[in-house]
N, C-alpha and C positions, 0 to 999 in steps of 0.2 A: 760879630756884635760882642759888645761888652756886658759884663756882670753888673748886678746892681752895686754890687761892691765896690769897684772900678770905681763905677759912674760917682759913685758918693764919694771915693777917695780921691775925684778931681775938683770937689768944692772947698768954698774958703771953709774954716772952722766953726765959722758962724753959721754957715748953710749947715753943715753937717750937724750942727746941734736941730735945725732944729727938723731937719729928715728926722733924729732922733725922736723929737718931738711929739714927731705927725706918728712915727711908726707906735710908740707908746701910746698913742693916743687909740689908733686902729685896734691894737691887741686889747687895749681895756673894753672899748666899744664891744669888740667881739667875745670877750670873757664874762661880758655883763648879757649879751645878746643869748647864749649859751647857757649863763645861770639863770634867765629868764623862762628860758623854755625848759628848761629842767623844773622848775618850781608851780609850770604851769599857767604862769603868768598873761592875760591877755597880751594878744599884740595887736596895733592898732596900723599896722603895715598897708594892711587893706582900704584903708577910709578913702573915701574918693573914687573907689574902683568899679562902682555901680552909676556914675554920674550922671552917664549917656543914657541911663533908664530913666531917669526923675521925667523926662517928658512922656515918655509911655506910660510909665505907671504911676498909680499915686502910691504913698508910702503903707496904704494897709494893702494892695495889689500887690507891689512890690515884695512884702513879707510875705503875701501867700505864695508867689511865684517862687520865692528864695526856699522855702518848705516842698514845694515841687521839687528843684532843683538837690535838694538834701535829699529829699526820699531817692531818688533818680540815682542818684550819688551812691546811697548806701543800697540799693537794690544793684547795681554793677557791681560793688564792692563784694556782697553776698554770691554773687555770681561767679566771681574769681577768688574769694577767699582771702578778702586782702581785709574785711571790714574786723578791725582791734583797738573800738575804743574802749579803753576802759574807763570806769564812774569809780568814784569815792563815795565813801559813807558820810552820810550827813556831818559827823563831826569831822570827815575832813581824814581821819587819821590812819587810814589806808584802803588797798583796792580790794574790791569786794566781790571783782566779776567782770565779765563781759558784759559791754552793751551792742547787742545786734541790732541792726536798725529796727526802729521800733515806730519810724514814718514821724520822726519829730514829736514825738507825745513823749511827756517824763514819766519816766516809770518809778517815781517813789524818792530818787537819790539824787543829788545834784551831779551836774556833768562837770 
C-alpha cells in the first residue's frame, strides 16, 4: 500500500496544488472548531437530530422530554462521578465552581 505522500507525488502539479488547498482548508476548519470549543461557543451539529420525534411529541412535550433525559443523564453521571459541568459568573469573567445536576433549574448563574 502506498503512502499518502507517494500517491500525491504521482499527481500532476496542478492537482497537487488542489490537494494542498484542500488539506489547508481541512486544517483551518479543524483549528476553527477547536477554537470555538475552547471559547465555549454553541455548536449546531446536533440540529435535526430529534426530527424523528416531531410526530410523537409537540414542541412543549419535547422540551419536557429533553429535560427528563437531561436529568436522567445527570443522575447517571453523578453515580459514576463524571458530572463536571463548570458554570461561569454573570459577568463571564471566570469559573466560580462546579454545577452538580440541579434538574435543569438555573442556579442563578449563566451556563
